[in-house]
N, C-alpha and C positions, 0 to 999 in steps of 0.2 A: 398641516403642521406636523413636523416629524420630531421625534425625541432627540434631544442633544446627546452626544456621546457621554457627557458627564451624567446625564439622567440615567442612562442605561447602566453605567458602571456603579452609580449610587444604588440603583435598584438591585443589582447583582450582589453588592456588598451587604445590603439590608437583608436579602434572602439568606445569605450565608450566616449572618449573625443570628437571625431568627431561628434558623435550622439548628444552630449550635446551642443557643440559650433557651429556646422554647420549642423543642421538636414536637412534631405530631405524635401523640401516643400510638404505639403499635396497634392497639385494639381498635382505635378510631380509623386508622388507615385500612385495617383488615375489614372492618364493618363496611367501609365505602366500597372496597373491592367486592365483597360478598353481595352487597346490595345491587351493584351493577351486574354481577354475574347471574343474579336471580331474576333479572328482568325477563319478561316474556311478552312480546308484542301481540301474541295471539290471545292472551288472557284478558278477561273482562275485569275492570277495576270495580270493587265494591266500595261504595262511598260510606264514610263514617257518618252515621246519623244520630248517634247518642253515645255519650261518654259520661259516666257518673262523676268522674273527677271534674268535668267541666260544667255540669248541670248544677246550678245554684238554687233550683226550685226547692222551697221549704219541704214539700212532701217527699221529694227524693232524698233530701238530707236526713229526714226522719227515718225513712225505710232502709237506707244503706247502713252497713255496719263497717267498722274499721277493719282494714285488711281485706276488703272485698271491693272489686271494681267491676262494673257492668258496662259493656260496650255493645253497640249494634252497628252492623254494616249492611248495606242494601244495594241490590241491583234491581232492574225492572222485574226480574223473574223470581228473586229469592232474597231472604233476609238471613243473616248469620248473627245470632245473639251469643255473646261470650261472657263468661264470668271468670275473673282471675282472682284467686284467693291466695293470700300470703300465708305460707307455712314456714316451719322451722328450717326446712330443707330447700326452700326456693318459692316457686309459684306453681300452683295447680291451675290448669285451664280446662274449663268445661264449656261445651257449646251446644247450640241447637240450630239446625238448618230448617227454615220454613219456606215453602212447604216441605214436609218431611220427605227425605230421600236418602238412599245410600250414596256414599261418596268417600273418597280418600281425602283426609284433611292433613296437610303438611303444616306443622307449626314451625315456622322459620325463626330462629333465635340465635343469640350470640354463639352458642356452642355447636350449632349445626341445624339439623332438621329433625324434628320428632314427628313421625308419621303415625297416624291412627285412622281407624275407619269409623265413619258415621253409620249407625245402624238404620234399619228401615224407618224408625221414628225420627231420624235426622240428628240423633244425639251422639256426641263424641266427647272424649276426655283424654287429657294427658297430664301427668303429674311431674313434679320436681324439675321445673325448668329454671334456668338461671335468670336473675334479674337482668334487665336491659331491653334492647329493642326486640319486638316480635311482630310478625306478619303471618297471615294465614293464606294458604293456597288450597282451594277446594277443587278437587278433580271429580267430575261426575263418574258414576259407576261405569264399568266396562260396557262398551256398546252404545253409550250415550254420546251423540255427536256434538254436544255443546262444549264450548271452550272452558278451560279452567277459570275459576274466579280467584282473584287475589285482592287482599285488603291492603290498606295503607299500613305503614309501620307505626307502632305505638310503643311506649316504654312501659314495661311491667315491673 
């Protein structure tokens, strides 16, 4: 079954009206472009295994404090634990790679990429990020043949 010419012209007219009356915000279009450009088929995806915003366990609710979010990502080889803290100037991100290892951690966010190094204990930190989507890209230390690890995007 094919579309009738009237259906096609109706669809085109609806697209024009929607574009004029309810356009896609520029930051949403840019985020889509950036997300596509940051893809890396050689990277290993770390799966989200814990998010304090999604965990309704009573013990977790008692331990967590307002303005602080805990998330954990995991691959078969390592875990990345992240704490996001709300501050007056934005969001501070602190993390721990387990097992501990040196790495370059790129915190991809709305305003670009904040790069920081994880020390020999696997600890890393970046301060004052804008609110919005965030993803991590963990590159092993120089000379390490393993591919980079990337996390899912989450809103901070």
